[in-house]
TORKEKE-322789 format. One record per residue (C-alpha): residue number from 1; residue in one letter; chain; z, x, y. Coordinates in nm, 3 decimals, padded with zeros to 5 digits. Layout:
N
site resi=NUM	resn=A	chain=A	pz=Z	px=X	py=Y
...
END
This chain:
343
site resi=1	resn=M	chain=A	pz=00.058	px=-00.762	py=02.000
site resi=2	resn=I	chain=A	pz=-00.278	px=-00.716	py=01.836
site resi=3	resn=K	chain=A	pz=-00.440	px=-01.065	py=01.758
site resi=4	resn=I	chain=A	pz=-00.731	px=-01.071	py=01.523
site resi=5	resn=D	chain=A	pz=-00.906	px=-01.302	py=01.273
site resi=6	resn=I	chain=A	pz=-00.828	px=-01.080	py=00.957
site resi=7	resn=I	chain=A	pz=-00.556	px=-00.814	py=00.925
site resi=8	resn=I	chain=A	pz=-00.658	px=-00.575	py=00.632
site resi=9	resn=I	chain=A	pz=-00.383	px=-00.368	py=00.489
site resi=10	resn=G	chain=A	pz=-00.541	px=-00.055	py=00.346
site resi=11	resn=A	chain=A	pz=-00.833	px=00.122	py=00.505
site resi=12	resn=G	chain=A	pz=-00.994	px=00.235	py=00.182
site resi=13	resn=P	chain=A	pz=-01.350	px=00.143	py=00.058
site resi=14	resn=V	chain=A	pz=-01.274	px=-00.193	py=-00.028
site resi=15	resn=G	chain=A	pz=-01.080	px=-00.250	py=00.308
site resi=16	resn=L	chain=A	pz=-01.381	px=-00.100	py=00.507
site resi=17	resn=F	chain=A	pz=-01.628	px=-00.331	py=00.310
site resi=18	resn=T	chain=A	pz=-01.436	px=-00.644	py=00.413
site resi=19	resn=V	chain=A	pz=-01.509	px=-00.556	py=00.761
site resi=20	resn=F	chain=A	pz=-01.866	px=-00.587	py=00.700
site resi=21	resn=E	chain=A	pz=-01.843	px=-00.902	py=00.489
site resi=22	resn=A	chain=A	pz=-01.627	px=-01.061	py=00.767
site resi=23	resn=G	chain=A	pz=-01.850	px=-00.946	py=01.046
site resi=24	resn=L	chain=A	pz=-02.143	px=-01.125	py=00.900
site resi=25	resn=M	chain=A	pz=-01.932	px=-01.430	py=00.948
site resi=26	resn=K	chain=A	pz=-01.843	px=-01.341	py=01.304
site resi=27	resn=L	chain=A	pz=-01.483	px=-01.268	py=01.202
site resi=28	resn=R	chain=A	pz=-01.303	px=-00.963	py=01.341
site resi=29	resn=C	chain=A	pz=-01.081	px=-00.727	py=01.155
site resi=30	resn=H	chain=A	pz=-00.807	px=-00.487	py=01.209
site resi=31	resn=L	chain=A	pz=-00.713	px=-00.239	py=00.949
site resi=32	resn=I	chain=A	pz=-00.362	px=-00.083	py=00.900
site resi=33	resn=D	chain=A	pz=-00.321	px=00.218	py=00.680
site resi=34	resn=A	chain=A	pz=-00.040	px=00.478	py=00.632
site resi=35	resn=I	chain=A	pz=-00.307	px=00.761	py=00.594
site resi=36	resn=P	chain=A	pz=-00.400	px=00.890	py=00.931
site resi=37	resn=Q	chain=A	pz=-00.775	px=00.842	py=00.858
site resi=38	resn=A	chain=A	pz=-00.996	px=00.576	py=00.722
site resi=39	resn=G	chain=A	pz=-01.104	px=00.607	py=00.351
site resi=40	resn=G	chain=A	pz=-00.785	px=00.584	py=00.156
site resi=41	resn=Q	chain=A	pz=-00.746	px=00.783	py=-00.169
site resi=42	resn=L	chain=A	pz=-01.138	px=00.881	py=-00.119
site resi=43	resn=S	chain=A	pz=-01.029	px=01.063	py=00.191
site resi=44	resn=E	chain=A	pz=-00.675	px=01.169	py=00.106
site resi=45	resn=I	chain=A	pz=-00.708	px=01.290	py=-00.256
site resi=46	resn=Y	chain=A	pz=-01.075	px=01.344	py=-00.370
site resi=47	resn=P	chain=A	pz=-01.303	px=01.353	py=-00.065
site resi=48	resn=K	chain=A	pz=-01.553	px=01.584	py=-00.264
site resi=49	resn=K	chain=A	pz=-01.536	px=01.398	py=-00.598
site resi=50	resn=P	chain=A	pz=-01.879	px=01.262	py=-00.707
site resi=51	resn=I	chain=A	pz=-01.880	px=00.885	py=-00.781
site resi=52	resn=Y	chain=A	pz=-02.126	px=00.744	py=-01.024
site resi=53	resn=D	chain=A	pz=-02.073	px=00.372	py=-01.043
site resi=54	resn=I	chain=A	pz=-02.181	px=00.254	py=-00.697
site resi=55	resn=P	chain=A	pz=-02.503	px=00.068	py=-00.705
site resi=56	resn=G	chain=A	pz=-02.801	px=00.224	py=-00.551
site resi=57	resn=F	chain=A	pz=-02.625	px=00.567	py=-00.576
site resi=58	resn=P	chain=A	pz=-02.678	px=00.756	py=-00.896
site resi=59	resn=S	chain=A	pz=-02.412	px=00.984	py=-00.741
site resi=60	resn=V	chain=A	pz=-02.243	px=00.993	py=-00.411
site resi=61	resn=L	chain=A	pz=-01.954	px=01.214	py=-00.291
site resi=62	resn=A	chain=A	pz=-01.635	px=01.015	py=-00.198
site resi=63	resn=S	chain=A	pz=-01.631	px=01.130	py=00.175
site resi=64	resn=E	chain=A	pz=-02.011	px=01.038	py=00.193
site resi=65	resn=L	chain=A	pz=-01.930	px=00.680	py=00.067
site resi=66	resn=V	chain=A	pz=-01.657	px=00.658	py=00.334
site resi=67	resn=D	chain=A	pz=-01.890	px=00.768	py=00.594
site resi=68	resn=N	chain=A	pz=-02.154	px=00.508	py=00.490
site resi=69	resn=L	chain=A	pz=-01.894	px=00.238	py=00.476
site resi=70	resn=M	chain=A	pz=-01.780	px=00.329	py=00.821
site resi=71	resn=K	chain=A	pz=-02.147	px=00.311	py=00.955
site resi=72	resn=Q	chain=A	pz=-02.184	px=-00.021	py=00.779
site resi=73	resn=A	chain=A	pz=-01.874	px=-00.162	py=00.969
site resi=74	resn=E	chain=A	pz=-01.942	px=-00.001	py=01.291
site resi=75	resn=P	chain=A	pz=-02.162	px=-00.291	py=01.439
site resi=76	resn=F	chain=A	pz=-01.844	px=-00.526	py=01.404
site resi=77	resn=N	chain=A	pz=-01.617	px=-00.320	py=01.607
site resi=78	resn=P	chain=A	pz=-01.306	px=-00.323	py=01.373
site resi=79	resn=G	chain=A	pz=-00.967	px=-00.208	py=01.490
site resi=80	resn=F	chain=A	pz=-00.738	px=00.056	py=01.329
site resi=81	resn=T	chain=A	pz=-00.378	px=00.127	py=01.322
site resi=82	resn=L	chain=A	pz=-00.356	px=00.453	py=01.119
site resi=83	resn=G	chain=A	pz=-00.075	px=00.671	py=01.022
site resi=84	resn=E	chain=A	pz=00.149	px=00.366	py=01.019
site resi=85	resn=R	chain=A	pz=00.264	px=00.177	py=00.708
site resi=86	resn=A	chain=A	pz=00.258	px=-00.204	py=00.699
site resi=87	resn=E	chain=A	pz=00.650	px=-00.271	py=00.653
site resi=88	resn=I	chain=A	pz=00.700	px=-00.651	py=00.712
site resi=89	resn=I	chain=A	pz=00.480	px=-00.970	py=00.675
site resi=90	resn=E	chain=A	pz=00.622	px=-01.272	py=00.854
site resi=91	resn=K	chain=A	pz=00.468	px=-01.622	py=00.829
site resi=92	resn=Q	chain=A	pz=00.488	px=-01.820	py=01.145
site resi=93	resn=E	chain=A	pz=00.528	px=-02.197	py=01.199
site resi=94	resn=D	chain=A	pz=00.163	px=-02.233	py=01.272
site resi=95	resn=G	chain=A	pz=00.064	px=-02.081	py=00.956
site resi=96	resn=S	chain=A	pz=-00.033	px=-01.737	py=01.091
site resi=97	resn=F	chain=A	pz=00.100	px=-01.401	py=00.986
site resi=98	resn=I	chain=A	pz=00.261	px=-01.133	py=01.187
site resi=99	resn=V	chain=A	pz=00.243	px=-00.772	py=01.013
site resi=100	resn=T	chain=A	pz=00.467	px=-00.516	py=01.160
site resi=101	resn=T	chain=A	pz=00.429	px=-00.136	py=01.070
site resi=102	resn=S	chain=A	pz=00.675	px=00.141	py=01.033
site resi=103	resn=E	chain=A	pz=00.625	px=00.224	py=01.393
site resi=104	resn=G	chain=A	pz=00.695	px=-00.132	py=01.512
site resi=105	resn=T	chain=A	pz=00.337	px=-00.209	py=01.598
site resi=106	resn=K	chain=A	pz=00.264	px=-00.588	py=01.545
site resi=107	resn=H	chain=A	pz=-00.049	px=-00.762	py=01.436
site resi=108	resn=K	chain=A	pz=-00.105	px=-01.135	py=01.430
site resi=109	resn=A	chain=A	pz=-00.383	px=-01.309	py=01.219
site resi=110	resn=P	chain=A	pz=-00.437	px=-01.648	py=01.040
site resi=111	resn=T	chain=A	pz=-00.518	px=-01.447	py=00.720
site resi=112	resn=V	chain=A	pz=-00.417	px=-01.115	py=00.572
site resi=113	resn=M	chain=A	pz=-00.622	px=-00.912	py=00.321
site resi=114	resn=I	chain=A	pz=-00.419	px=-00.666	py=00.103
site resi=115	resn=A	chain=A	pz=-00.663	px=-00.389	py=00.011
site resi=116	resn=G	chain=A	pz=-00.398	px=-00.121	py=-00.044
site resi=117	resn=G	chain=A	pz=-00.540	px=00.047	py=-00.348
site resi=118	resn=L	chain=A	pz=-00.272	px=00.149	py=-00.587
site resi=119	resn=G	chain=A	pz=-00.010	px=00.155	py=-00.296
site resi=120	resn=S	chain=A	pz=00.171	px=00.456	py=-00.254
site resi=121	resn=F	chain=A	pz=00.113	px=00.700	py=-00.539
site resi=122	resn=E	chain=A	pz=00.188	px=01.042	py=-00.695
site resi=123	resn=P	chain=A	pz=00.016	px=01.232	py=-00.960
site resi=124	resn=R	chain=A	pz=00.118	px=01.183	py=-01.338
site resi=125	resn=K	chain=A	pz=00.256	px=01.515	py=-01.453
site resi=126	resn=P	chain=A	pz=00.283	px=01.658	py=-01.806
site resi=127	resn=K	chain=A	pz=00.608	px=01.722	py=-01.940
site resi=128	resn=I	chain=A	pz=00.622	px=02.100	py=-01.948
site resi=129	resn=K	chain=A	pz=00.944	px=02.266	py=-01.851
site resi=130	resn=N	chain=A	pz=00.815	px=02.563	py=-01.641
site resi=131	resn=L	chain=A	pz=00.556	px=02.335	py=-01.465
site resi=132	resn=P	chain=A	pz=00.696	px=02.344	py=-01.120
site resi=133	resn=Q	chain=A	pz=00.707	px=02.715	py=-01.121
site resi=134	resn=F	chain=A	pz=00.310	px=02.713	py=-01.117
site resi=135	resn=E	chain=A	pz=00.233	px=02.415	py=-00.891
site resi=136	resn=K	chain=A	pz=-00.002	px=02.531	py=-00.602
site resi=137	resn=K	chain=A	pz=-00.019	px=02.870	py=-00.799
site resi=138	resn=G	chain=A	pz=-00.278	px=02.790	py=-01.053
site resi=139	resn=V	chain=A	pz=-00.172	px=02.420	py=-01.123
site resi=140	resn=E	chain=A	pz=-00.347	px=02.156	py=-00.913
site resi=141	resn=Y	chain=A	pz=-00.345	px=01.776	py=-00.934
site resi=142	resn=I	chain=A	pz=-00.596	px=01.699	py=-00.665
site resi=143	resn=V	chain=A	pz=-00.930	px=01.870	py=-00.623
site resi=144	resn=R	chain=A	pz=-00.961	px=01.878	py=-00.241
site resi=145	resn=E	chain=A	pz=-01.210	px=02.167	py=-00.200
site resi=146	resn=P	chain=A	pz=-01.416	px=02.196	py=-00.525
site resi=147	resn=E	chain=A	pz=-01.574	px=02.519	py=-00.389
site resi=148	resn=S	chain=A	pz=-01.259	px=02.708	py=-00.443
site resi=149	resn=F	chain=A	pz=-01.264	px=02.650	py=-00.806
site resi=150	resn=L	chain=A	pz=-01.611	px=02.766	py=-00.855
site resi=151	resn=G	chain=A	pz=-01.646	px=03.092	py=-01.046
site resi=152	resn=K	chain=A	pz=-01.302	px=03.079	py=-01.176
site resi=153	resn=K	chain=A	pz=-01.176	px=03.040	py=-01.522
site resi=154	resn=L	chain=A	pz=-01.083	px=02.670	py=-01.532
site resi=155	resn=F	chain=A	pz=-00.944	px=02.428	py=-01.767
site resi=156	resn=I	chain=A	pz=-00.902	px=02.043	py=-01.719
site resi=157	resn=S	chain=A	pz=-00.676	px=01.801	py=-01.912
site resi=158	resn=G	chain=A	pz=-00.740	px=01.433	py=-01.936
site resi=159	resn=G	chain=A	pz=-00.962	px=01.167	py=-02.096
site resi=160	resn=G	chain=A	pz=-01.015	px=00.940	py=-01.803
site resi=161	resn=D	chain=A	pz=-01.292	px=00.915	py=-01.548
site resi=162	resn=S	chain=A	pz=-01.137	px=01.169	py=-01.290
site resi=163	resn=A	chain=A	pz=-01.098	px=01.439	py=-01.571
site resi=164	resn=L	chain=A	pz=-01.460	px=01.377	py=-01.702
site resi=165	resn=D	chain=A	pz=-01.623	px=01.340	py=-01.370
site resi=166	resn=W	chain=A	pz=-01.468	px=01.677	py=-01.245
site resi=167	resn=A	chain=A	pz=-01.564	px=01.845	py=-01.580
site resi=168	resn=I	chain=A	pz=-01.915	px=01.744	py=-01.562
site resi=169	resn=Y	chain=A	pz=-01.941	px=01.844	py=-01.191
site resi=170	resn=F	chain=A	pz=-01.790	px=02.187	py=-01.250
site resi=171	resn=A	chain=A	pz=-01.993	px=02.250	py=-01.570
site resi=172	resn=E	chain=A	pz=-02.313	px=02.165	py=-01.390
site resi=173	resn=N	chain=A	pz=-02.210	px=02.396	py=-01.103
site resi=174	resn=H	chain=A	pz=-02.031	px=02.667	py=-01.257
site resi=175	resn=D	chain=A	pz=-02.145	px=03.008	py=-01.409
site resi=176	resn=I	chain=A	pz=-01.900	px=03.008	py=-01.669
site resi=177	resn=P	chain=A	pz=-01.785	px=02.737	py=-01.924
site resi=178	resn=I	chain=A	pz=-01.539	px=02.483	py=-01.819
site resi=179	resn=G	chain=A	pz=-01.231	px=02.396	py=-02.057
site resi=180	resn=L	chain=A	pz=-01.162	px=02.032	py=-02.133
site resi=181	resn=V	chain=A	pz=-00.860	px=01.928	py=-02.306
site resi=182	resn=H	chain=A	pz=-00.781	px=01.581	py=-02.430
site resi=183	resn=R	chain=A	pz=-00.494	px=01.461	py=-02.662
site resi=184	resn=T	chain=A	pz=-00.714	px=01.237	py=-02.870
site resi=185	resn=S	chain=A	pz=-01.077	px=01.218	py=-02.966
site resi=186	resn=M	chain=A	pz=-01.129	px=00.893	py=-02.775
site resi=187	resn=F	chain=A	pz=-01.185	px=00.902	py=-02.412
site resi=188	resn=R	chain=A	pz=-01.099	px=00.645	py=-02.171
site resi=189	resn=G	chain=A	pz=-01.367	px=00.701	py=-01.925
site resi=190	resn=H	chain=A	pz=-01.714	px=00.571	py=-01.894
site resi=191	resn=K	chain=A	pz=-01.946	px=00.587	py=-02.189
site resi=192	resn=D	chain=A	pz=-02.226	px=00.774	py=-01.991
site resi=193	resn=S	chain=A	pz=-01.967	px=01.029	py=-01.886
site resi=194	resn=V	chain=A	pz=-01.841	px=01.100	py=-02.244
site resi=195	resn=E	chain=A	pz=-02.212	px=01.145	py=-02.344
site resi=196	resn=K	chain=A	pz=-02.259	px=01.396	py=-02.070
site resi=197	resn=V	chain=A	pz=-01.938	px=01.582	py=-02.173
site resi=198	resn=Y	chain=A	pz=-02.087	px=01.635	py=-02.530
site resi=199	resn=A	chain=A	pz=-02.437	px=01.727	py=-02.397
site resi=200	resn=L	chain=A	pz=-02.273	px=01.983	py=-02.180
site resi=201	resn=Q	chain=A	pz=-02.069	px=02.105	py=-02.489
site resi=202	resn=D	chain=A	pz=-02.391	px=02.147	py=-02.687
site resi=203	resn=Q	chain=A	pz=-02.536	px=02.342	py=-02.384
site resi=204	resn=E	chain=A	pz=-02.210	px=02.573	py=-02.408
site resi=205	resn=K	chain=A	pz=-02.120	px=02.467	py=-02.046
site resi=206	resn=I	chain=A	pz=-01.811	px=02.297	py=-02.170
site resi=207	resn=E	chain=A	pz=-01.540	px=02.415	py=-02.401
site resi=208	resn=L	chain=A	pz=-01.409	px=02.099	py=-02.569
site resi=209	resn=F	chain=A	pz=-01.067	px=02.063	py=-02.715
site resi=210	resn=T	chain=A	pz=-00.983	px=01.711	py=-02.857
site resi=211	resn=D	chain=A	pz=-00.674	px=01.613	py=-03.061
site resi=212	resn=A	chain=A	pz=-00.514	px=01.892	py=-02.825
site resi=213	resn=E	chain=A	pz=-00.275	px=01.942	py=-02.540
site resi=214	resn=V	chain=A	pz=-00.125	px=02.210	py=-02.324
site resi=215	resn=I	chain=A	pz=00.233	px=02.279	py=-02.427
site resi=216	resn=N	chain=A	pz=00.337	px=02.571	py=-02.217
site resi=217	resn=L	chain=A	pz=00.224	px=02.787	py=-01.909
site resi=218	resn=H	chain=A	pz=00.242	px=03.159	py=-01.870
site resi=219	resn=G	chain=A	pz=00.217	px=03.405	py=-01.574
site resi=220	resn=S	chain=A	pz=00.431	px=03.607	py=-01.330
site resi=221	resn=E	chain=A	pz=00.360	px=03.520	py=-00.966
site resi=222	resn=K	chain=A	pz=00.091	px=03.271	py=-01.066
site resi=223	resn=L	chain=A	pz=-00.074	px=03.094	py=-01.359
site resi=224	resn=E	chain=A	pz=-00.222	px=03.357	py=-01.594
site resi=225	resn=Q	chain=A	pz=-00.235	px=03.162	py=-01.939
site resi=226	resn=I	chain=A	pz=-00.207	px=02.811	py=-02.075
site resi=227	resn=E	chain=A	pz=-00.067	px=02.762	py=-02.421
site resi=228	resn=L	chain=A	pz=-00.284	px=02.506	py=-02.616
site resi=229	resn=K	chain=A	pz=-00.175	px=02.329	py=-02.936
site resi=230	resn=E	chain=A	pz=-00.446	px=02.166	py=-03.154
site resi=231	resn=K	chain=A	pz=-00.350	px=01.912	py=-03.410
site resi=232	resn=G	chain=A	pz=-00.314	px=02.071	py=-03.739
site resi=233	resn=K	chain=A	pz=-00.360	px=02.442	py=-03.599
site resi=234	resn=D	chain=A	pz=-00.128	px=02.691	py=-03.453
site resi=235	resn=A	chain=A	pz=-00.077	px=02.731	py=-03.077
site resi=236	resn=I	chain=A	pz=-00.322	px=02.963	py=-02.894
site resi=237	resn=K	chain=A	pz=-00.296	px=03.131	py=-02.560
site resi=238	resn=I	chain=A	pz=-00.589	px=03.117	py=-02.321
site resi=239	resn=D	chain=A	pz=-00.645	px=03.307	py=-02.007
site resi=240	resn=V	chain=A	pz=-00.705	px=03.085	py=-01.724
site resi=241	resn=E	chain=A	pz=-00.718	px=03.096	py=-01.322
site resi=242	resn=Y	chain=A	pz=-00.668	px=02.723	py=-01.276
site resi=243	resn=W	chain=A	pz=-00.542	px=02.435	py=-01.473
site resi=244	resn=L	chain=A	pz=-00.596	px=02.066	py=-01.354
site resi=245	resn=P	chain=A	pz=-00.386	px=01.830	py=-01.535
site resi=246	resn=L	chain=A	pz=-00.577	px=01.510	py=-01.427
site resi=247	resn=F	chain=A	pz=-00.374	px=01.215	py=-01.583
site resi=248	resn=G	chain=A	pz=-00.426	px=00.979	py=-01.298
site resi=249	resn=L	chain=A	pz=-00.180	px=00.842	py=-01.054
site resi=250	resn=S	chain=A	pz=00.146	px=00.669	py=-01.081
site resi=251	resn=P	chain=A	pz=00.143	px=00.364	py=-00.846
site resi=252	resn=K	chain=A	pz=00.419	px=00.247	py=-00.642
site resi=253	resn=L	chain=A	pz=00.387	px=-00.075	py=-00.447
site resi=254	resn=G	chain=A	pz=00.647	px=00.019	py=-00.175
site resi=255	resn=P	chain=A	pz=00.700	px=-00.236	py=00.091
site resi=256	resn=I	chain=A	pz=00.442	px=-00.478	py=-00.086
site resi=257	resn=A	chain=A	pz=00.715	px=-00.540	py=-00.342
site resi=258	resn=N	chain=A	pz=00.929	px=-00.707	py=-00.074
site resi=259	resn=W	chain=A	pz=00.687	px=-00.943	py=00.065
site resi=260	resn=G	chain=A	pz=00.750	px=-01.249	py=-00.162
site resi=261	resn=L	chain=A	pz=00.427	px=-01.195	py=-00.345
site resi=262	resn=E	chain=A	pz=00.400	px=-01.258	py=-00.730
site resi=263	resn=I	chain=A	pz=00.398	px=-00.913	py=-00.892
site resi=264	resn=E	chain=A	pz=00.289	px=-00.824	py=-01.258
site resi=265	resn=K	chain=A	pz=00.296	px=-00.468	py=-01.398
site resi=266	resn=N	chain=A	pz=00.311	px=-00.310	py=-01.042
site resi=267	resn=A	chain=A	pz=00.007	px=-00.506	py=-00.910
site resi=268	resn=I	chain=A	pz=-00.034	px=-00.845	py=-00.714
site resi=269	resn=K	chain=A	pz=-00.117	px=-01.145	py=-00.907
site resi=270	resn=V	chain=A	pz=-00.410	px=-01.329	py=-00.765
site resi=271	resn=D	chain=A	pz=-00.625	px=-01.640	py=-00.848
site resi=272	resn=N	chain=A	pz=-00.948	px=-01.500	py=-00.959
site resi=273	resn=T	chain=A	pz=-01.114	px=-01.846	py=-01.045
site resi=274	resn=L	chain=A	pz=-01.201	px=-01.872	py=-00.673
site resi=275	resn=D	chain=A	pz=-01.106	px=-01.646	py=-00.396
site resi=276	resn=Y	chain=A	pz=-00.833	px=-01.377	py=-00.492
site resi=277	resn=Q	chain=A	pz=-00.568	px=-01.547	py=-00.303
site resi=278	resn=T	chain=A	pz=-00.198	px=-01.480	py=-00.383
site resi=279	resn=N	chain=A	pz=00.085	px=-01.718	py=-00.432
site resi=280	resn=I	chain=A	pz=00.117	px=-01.714	py=-00.060
site resi=281	resn=P	chain=A	pz=-00.186	px=-01.921	py=00.102
site resi=282	resn=G	chain=A	pz=-00.366	px=-01.723	py=00.358
site resi=283	resn=I	chain=A	pz=-00.275	px=-01.380	py=00.193
site resi=284	resn=F	chain=A	pz=-00.526	px=-01.219	py=-00.032
site resi=285	resn=A	chain=A	pz=-00.510	px=-00.911	py=-00.257
site resi=286	resn=I	chain=A	pz=-00.841	px=-00.738	py=-00.332
site resi=287	resn=G	chain=A	pz=-00.948	px=-00.408	py=-00.505
site resi=288	resn=D	chain=A	pz=-00.695	px=-00.191	py=-00.719
site resi=289	resn=V	chain=A	pz=-00.390	px=-00.350	py=-00.582
site resi=290	resn=N	chain=A	pz=-00.448	px=-00.701	py=-00.753
site resi=291	resn=T	chain=A	pz=-00.434	px=-00.815	py=-01.108
site resi=292	resn=Y	chain=A	pz=-00.571	px=-01.105	py=-01.310
site resi=293	resn=P	chain=A	pz=-00.732	px=-01.146	py=-01.668
site resi=294	resn=G	chain=A	pz=-01.006	px=-00.915	py=-01.725
site resi=295	resn=K	chain=A	pz=-00.938	px=-00.700	py=-01.427
site resi=296	resn=L	chain=A	pz=-01.132	px=-00.383	py=-01.396
site resi=297	resn=K	chain=A	pz=-01.001	px=-00.125	py=-01.141
site resi=298	resn=L	chain=A	pz=-01.353	px=-00.035	py=-00.996
site resi=299	resn=I	chain=A	pz=-01.466	px=00.017	py=-00.625
site resi=300	resn=L	chain=A	pz=-01.751	px=-00.229	py=-00.679
site resi=301	resn=C	chain=A	pz=-01.521	px=-00.500	py=-00.827
site resi=302	resn=G	chain=A	pz=-01.335	px=-00.470	py=-00.514
site resi=303	resn=F	chain=A	pz=-01.627	px=-00.512	py=-00.305
site resi=304	resn=H	chain=A	pz=-01.714	px=-00.836	py=-00.506
site resi=305	resn=E	chain=A	pz=-01.351	px=-00.973	py=-00.452
site resi=306	resn=A	chain=A	pz=-01.365	px=-00.903	py=-00.082
site resi=307	resn=T	chain=A	pz=-01.679	px=-01.100	py=-00.052
site resi=308	resn=L	chain=A	pz=-01.538	px=-01.411	py=-00.208
site resi=309	resn=A	chain=A	pz=-01.208	px=-01.368	py=-00.042
site resi=310	resn=V	chain=A	pz=-01.373	px=-01.368	py=00.315
site resi=311	resn=Q	chain=A	pz=-01.553	px=-01.716	py=00.225
site resi=312	resn=T	chain=A	pz=-01.212	px=-01.867	py=00.194
site resi=313	resn=A	chain=A	pz=-01.071	px=-01.672	py=00.491
site resi=314	resn=Y	chain=A	pz=-01.328	px=-01.833	py=00.712
site resi=315	resn=K	chain=A	pz=-01.254	px=-02.185	py=00.607
site resi=316	resn=I	chain=A	pz=-00.873	px=-02.098	py=00.691
site resi=317	resn=I	chain=A	pz=-00.979	px=-01.977	py=01.034
site resi=318	resn=H	chain=A	pz=-01.234	px=-02.236	py=01.107
site resi=319	resn=P	chain=A	pz=-01.132	px=-02.542	py=00.906
site resi=320	resn=D	chain=A	pz=-01.353	px=-02.776	py=01.101
site resi=321	resn=K	chain=A	pz=-01.682	px=-02.541	py=01.089
site resi=322	resn=R	chain=A	pz=-01.932	px=-02.517	py=00.812
site resi=323	resn=F	chain=A	pz=-02.065	px=-02.162	py=00.758
site resi=324	resn=T	chain=A	pz=-02.420	px=-02.134	py=00.613
site resi=325	resn=M	chain=A	pz=-02.480	px=-01.806	py=00.446
site resi=326	resn=K	chain=A	pz=-02.777	px=-01.615	py=00.562
site resi=327	resn=Y	chain=A	pz=-02.938	px=-01.319	py=00.364
site resi=328	resn=T	chain=A	pz=-02.905	px=-00.985	py=00.570
site resi=329	resn=T	chain=A	pz=-03.277	px=-00.913	py=00.433
site resi=330	resn=V	chain=A	pz=-03.394	px=-01.212	py=00.641
site resi=331	resn=Q	chain=A	pz=-03.189	px=-01.200	py=00.950
site resi=332	resn=G	chain=A	pz=-03.072	px=-00.840	py=00.939
site resi=333	resn=I	chain=A	pz=-02.746	px=-00.709	py=01.101
site resi=334	resn=Q	chain=A	pz=-02.841	px=-00.732	py=01.457
site resi=335	resn=G	chain=A	pz=-02.877	px=-01.102	py=01.422
site resi=336	resn=F	chain=A	pz=-02.515	px=-01.098	py=01.351
site resi=337	resn=E	chain=A	pz=-02.396	px=-00.901	py=01.645
site resi=338	resn=S	chain=A	pz=-02.253	px=-01.052	py=01.955
site resi=339	resn=D	chain=A	pz=-02.040	px=-00.970	py=02.275
site resi=340	resn=S	chain=A	pz=-01.751	px=-01.141	py=02.092
site resi=341	resn=F	chain=A	pz=-01.715	px=-00.820	py=01.863
site resi=342	resn=K	chain=A	pz=-01.660	px=-00.590	py=02.171
site resi=343	resn=P	chain=A	pz=-01.306	px=-00.508	py=02.232
END
């Protein structure tokens, strides 16, 4: 059995940053994730997607952010159980928890941080009858290798951050205009991204269609045309090589729903007035997996939640000790390392 200070369920960006914050307090962490590599959705779904809202980075690729977080956590020697899903959490008489994975691996700790992002997920798909015919044959829901789309006739549907970010990326790196379709004239993405889209439209790098949607697909062996319907106009057919309907992910909590936690709208309710603890003392939920009044599903918000959660975790693990927070700008990371972090 693996014994540790904090079990982190989810090895995405928030889980990895938790290792760093815990390490500063000389707490050791072990991460569990069903995905076979660290990084969560950033590694599995969009490793080459540029991210614009990480402080200090005007733009950083998702994979680069994961690499940097791994380097930041490295001095504190976290353990990893990857490719195994956390299935069961059992509270012990002494107040600690045992987390058992799908492969039967057991982990024991006095605290648990659930940083599982959206849980298990699948892309939200538009209701087009012949859509399955063209999946992986011109219709893609995830951009894994953006280079494969460069120079191709490409249309993107969606009005959220993912659709806008990719439209901007391809427009700035493409030799031909990118099509962007959204069913309303109001975008859900960041205001700055919306402004960039309109600026690229003015530069004729983006063909923007609002109050419009793709209603049908055409082609023989692969996608050749999309049928586009704008409000108040007749449908038109447009030649394409790829269509990316980027409508976000449909989250499913999976085993998390069976752990006795208070769930609201497919997310774990937490107390955001102090430390993001759940209704079970000692279990915290941080990042996209949690919900509370005013919740924003942003990576940087998850970083903040992890920082506060670790403060309470320290008090649970060391109830008789008082920790004095020291700025890393003064003491540096080396000052926090010790032999106790070596496996």
